[in-house]
C-alpha positions in Angstrom: -1.1 10.4 23.5 -0.1 7.8 20.9 -2.6 7.1 18.1 -2.5 3.7 16.5 -3.9 3.8 13.0 -5.2 0.7 11.3 -7.9 -0.4 8.9 -11.3 -0.5 10.5 -11.6 -4.3 10.0 -8.2 -5.1 11.5 -8.3 -3.6 15.1 -7.8 -6.9 16.9 -4.0 -6.4 17.4 -4.4 -3.0 19.0 -7.2 -4.4 21.2 -4.7 -7.0 22.4 -2.1 -4.3 23.1 -4.5 -2.2 25.0 -5.6 -5.2 27.1 -2.0 -5.8 28.0 -1.2 -2.2 29.0 -3.5 -2.3 32.0 -3.4 1.1 33.8 -1.4 2.6 31.0 -3.9 1.9 28.3 -5.1 5.5 28.3 -1.7 6.4 26.6 -2.7 4.7 23.4 -5.8 5.2 21.3 -7.0 3.2 18.3 -8.2 5.2 15.3 -9.1 3.9 11.8 -7.9 5.1 8.5 -11.6 5.2 7.4 -12.4 7.7 10.2 -9.4 9.9 9.5 -10.2 10.0 5.8 -13.9 10.8 6.5 -13.2 13.5 9.2 -10.5 15.4 7.4 -8.9 16.2 10.7 -7.2 14.4 13.6 -6.0 14.9 17.1 -2.5 16.1 17.7 -0.2 13.4 19.2 2.3 10.7 18.2 1.1 8.4 15.4 1.8 4.8 14.6 0.8 4.0 11.0 0.1 0.3 10.1 -1.7 -2.0 7.6 0.2 -0.7 4.6 -0.4 -3.9 2.7 -4.1 -3.4 3.1 -4.2 0.1 1.7 -4.5 1.2 -1.9 -1.8 3.5 -3.5 -4.2 6.4 -3.1 -4.8 5.6 0.6 -1.1 5.4 1.2 -0.7 8.8 -0.3 -3.5 10.0 1.9 -1.8 8.6 5.0 1.3 10.5 4.0 -0.7 13.7 3.8 -1.9 13.1 7.3 1.7 12.5 8.6 3.1 15.5 6.8 0.3 17.8 8.0 0.9 16.6 11.6 4.7 17.4 11.4 3.9 20.9 10.1 1.6 21.6 13.1 3.6 19.7 15.7 7.3 19.2 14.7 8.0 17.4 18.0 5.3 14.7 17.3 6.7 11.4 16.3 5.5 9.5 13.2 6.3 5.8 13.5 6.3 3.9 10.2 6.3 6.9 7.9 3.9 5.9 5.0 6.2 7.2 2.3 9.3 5.3 3.5 8.4 1.8 4.7 9.4 -1.2 2.6 6.7 -3.8 2.3 7.4 -7.5 1.8 8.6 -7.8 -1.8 10.9 -4.7 -1.8 12.1 -5.5 1.7 13.1 -9.1 0.8 14.8 -7.9 -2.4 16.8 -5.3 -0.4 17.8 -7.7 2.3 19.1 -10.1 -0.3 21.0 -7.3 -2.1 22.5 -6.2 1.2 23.6 -9.8 2.1 21.3 -9.9 5.1 19.2 -12.7 3.6 20.4 -15.8 1.8 17.3 -16.0 -0.3 15.6 -13.8 -2.9 12.2 -13.3 -4.4 10.8 -12.8 -7.9 7.5 -11.7 -9.4 5.1 -14.4 -10.5 2.8 -11.6 -11.8 5.6 -10.4 -14.1 6.0 -13.8 -15.7 9.4 -14.4 -14.0 10.6 -17.9 -13.2 12.7 -19.1 -10.3 16.5 -18.9 -10.7 17.0 -21.5 -7.9 14.9 -24.2 -6.2 13.1 -25.0 -4.0 10.6 -22.2 -4.0 7.0 -21.5 -3.1 4.4 -19.1 -4.4 2.5 -16.7 -2.2 0.6 -13.3 -2.2 3.0 -10.5 -1.3 0.4 -8.7 0.9 -1.2 -11.6 2.7 -0.5 -13.4 6.0 -2.3 -16.6 5.3 0.7 -18.5 4.1 1.8 -20.0 0.8 -0.4 -20.8 -2.2 1.8 -23.8 -3.2 3.7 -26.6 -1.6 7.5 -26.5 -1.9 8.4 -26.6 -5.6 11.6 -28.5 -6.3 12.1 -28.1 -10.1 10.8 -26.5 -13.3 8.3 -29.3 -14.0 6.8 -28.8 -10.5 6.7 -25.1 -11.0 4.8 -25.4 -14.3 2.4 -27.8 -12.5 1.9 -25.4 -9.6 1.2 -22.5 -11.9 -1.4 -24.6 -13.8 -3.1 -25.6 -10.5 -3.3 -22.0 -9.4 -4.9 -21.0 -12.7 -7.4 -23.9 -12.3 -8.4 -22.6 -8.9 -9.0 -19.1 -10.3 -6.0 -17.5 -8.5 -4.6 -14.7 -10.6 -0.9 -13.9 -10.8 -1.6 -10.3 -9.5 0.5 -9.5 -6.4 1.9 -13.0 -6.2 5.6 -13.6 -5.8 8.0 -16.5 -5.9 10.0 -17.0 -2.7 13.1 -19.1 -2.5 12.9 -21.5 0.4 15.4 -20.8 3.2 14.9 -22.7 6.5 16.4 -25.6 8.3 15.2 -27.8 11.2 16.8 -27.7 14.6 18.6 -30.6 16.2 15.2 -32.1 17.2 13.9 -32.0 13.6 11.6 -29.0 14.1 11.4 -25.8 12.1 11.5 -22.7 14.2 10.3 -19.2 13.6 11.3 -16.4 15.9 9.2 -13.3 16.5 10.4 -10.0 17.9 8.7 -6.6 18.3 10.2 -3.2 17.5 8.2 -0.8 19.8 9.4 2.7 19.0 13.0 1.6 18.5 13.2 -1.0 21.3 13.6 -4.6 20.2 11.5 -6.9 22.3 11.7 -10.7 21.6 8.2 -12.2 21.8 8.3 -16.0 21.2 9.8 -19.0 19.4 7.3 -21.1 17.3 8.1 -24.7 16.5 6.6 -27.1 13.9 7.4 -30.3 12.1 6.2 -28.6 8.9 8.3 -25.9 7.1 5.5 -23.4 7.1 5.5 -22.4 10.7 2.4 -20.3 11.5 2.0 -21.4 15.1 3.6 -23.9 17.5 2.8 -27.5 16.6 4.1 -28.7 19.9 3.1 -28.2 23.5 5.6 -26.3 25.6 7.7 -28.1 28.2 10.0 -26.8 30.9 13.1 -27.1 28.8 11.6 -25.1 25.9 9.9 -22.6 28.2 13.4 -21.9 29.7 14.8 -21.5 26.3 12.1 -19.0 25.3 12.6 -17.1 28.5 16.3 -16.8 27.9 15.5 -15.6 24.3 13.2 -12.9 25.7 15.6 -11.8 28.5 18.9 -12.0 26.6 17.7 -10.5 23.3 20.5 -12.2 21.4 19.7 -10.8 18.0 18.9 -7.2 18.9 21.7 -5.5 17.0 21.0 -7.3 13.7 17.3 -6.8 14.1 17.7 -3.1 14.7 19.6 -2.9 11.4 16.9 -4.8 9.6 14.1 -2.6 11.0 16.1 0.5 10.1 16.6 -0.7 6.5 12.8 -1.4 6.3 12.0 2.1 7.8 9.7 0.3 10.3 9.7 1.7 13.8 6.8 -0.2 15.2 6.0 -3.8 14.2 7.0 -7.4 14.5 9.7 -9.3 12.5 9.3 -13.0 11.8 12.6 -14.8 11.1 14.5 -18.0 11.2 18.1 -19.0 11.7 20.0 -20.8 8.9 23.6 -21.6 9.5 23.4 -19.4 12.5 22.4 -16.3 10.5 19.1 -14.4 10.7 16.8 -14.9 7.7 13.9 -12.4 7.6 10.6 -13.7 6.3 8.4 -10.6 6.9 7.8 -7.6 9.1 4.2 -7.0 10.1 3.3 -3.4 11.0 0.0 -4.5 12.6 1.0 -7.7 14.4 -0.9 -9.6 17.0 0.2 -9.1 20.5 0.4 -11.9 23.1 -2.7 -12.5 25.3 -1.3 -10.6 28.3 -4.7 -10.9 30.0 -4.6 -14.7 30.1 -4.8 -15.7 33.7 -3.6 -19.3 33.1 -0.4 -20.0 35.0 2.0 -22.3 33.1 5.7 -22.7 32.3 5.5 -19.8 29.8 3.9 -17.3 32.2 7.3 -15.8 33.3 8.2 -15.0 29.7 4.8 -13.4 29.0 5.1 -11.2 32.0 8.6 -10.2 30.9 7.4 -9.3 27.4 4.4 -7.4 28.8 6.6 -5.3 31.1 9.0 -4.6 28.2 6.2 -3.4 26.0 4.8 -1.2 28.7 8.2 0.4 29.3 8.6 1.0 25.5 5.2 2.6 25.3 5.9 4.9 28.2 9.2 6.0 26.5 7.3 6.8 23.3 4.7 9.0 25.1 6.8 12.2 25.2 5.1 15.6 25.6 3.9 17.4 22.4 3.6 21.2 22.6 0.7 21.6 20.2 -2.7 20.4 21.2 -6.2 20.1 19.8 -6.8 18.9 16.3 -5.2 19.5 12.9 -6.7 19.5 9.5 -5.3 17.9 6.3 -6.2 17.8 2.7 -6.2 14.5 0.9 -4.8 14.1 -2.6 -7.2 14.9 -5.4 -8.6 11.5 -6.4 -8.8 10.7 -10.1 -10.5 7.3 -10.2 -10.5 6.4 -6.6 -11.7 7.7 -3.2 -10.6 6.5 0.2 -12.7 4.0 2.2 -15.3 5.5 4.5 -16.3 4.2 7.9 -18.9 1.5 8.0 -22.3 2.7 7.1 -23.7 2.6 10.7 -21.0 5.0 11.8 -21.2 7.7 9.1 -24.9 7.3 8.5 -25.7 8.2 12.1 -23.5 11.3 11.9 -25.3 12.3 8.7 -28.6 11.8 10.4 -27.5 14.1 13.2 -26.4 16.7 10.7 -29.8 16.5 9.0 -31.7 16.7 12.3 -33.3 13.2 11.8 
């Protein structure tokens, strides 16, 4: 059994994965951090930890306690995305630039740093909603952007400055590639296109030519070796990388540990259906490979770090209140 751990409010990605696994969905079970923290015990199996950007420092340490307790009880159980090792957005982008794998760097707006090169944009380091500013071309525009953020009540905390690094294709569209790492297997998912530089979703309808290009991307997996290197550097074994190509070289924008899976249950038949089926089958094969036997069984207990000023989140009231009522005989 593979247990997929996420925040209670962010279970939509795992629901999408389970819908796509079909008859194999029993191999993966969703479980929330809140439930684990509340129970103080967990079932033995393989674990995929996610949502690190949505956890406090104390909760990250608590997740590490769960992972280390599991490995003590079941050394042959796999921990994917070890909580004490993974690199989140800011340290990952700094490291990729230092290693020469990215052509752009980042700096900390919340530390009062200023850009060394332009253009740049400002964003939260632990958010997936996109930038807080338009592209900033010079120091005067940077000062104006900072002032506008302050007027909107947006604090510097956890905000970073990202150097812009993207280029349009021959048709004038910006592209963002997405590829999964499922237990060490690289699975290309899609290519998104947009006339705007901030590509969140495709701004164009697909056509036969582009559908064929996407299918070739999924089947040929042309960037697999470099992507493996990037995932290894990030210490992320399960997630999706979003990246672009600049001068033919991969530029990593982020790696999402709790990424949205394609809608494999969509019955609509169109020019992209062959690619979706290919991705779905690749994901199923990767999950089957992850689901190796574990000698230990049952549940294991763990102790959370002693909190000083903080406690971990608990499940929603209706969940733990009903349990409390049962214990009290109500």
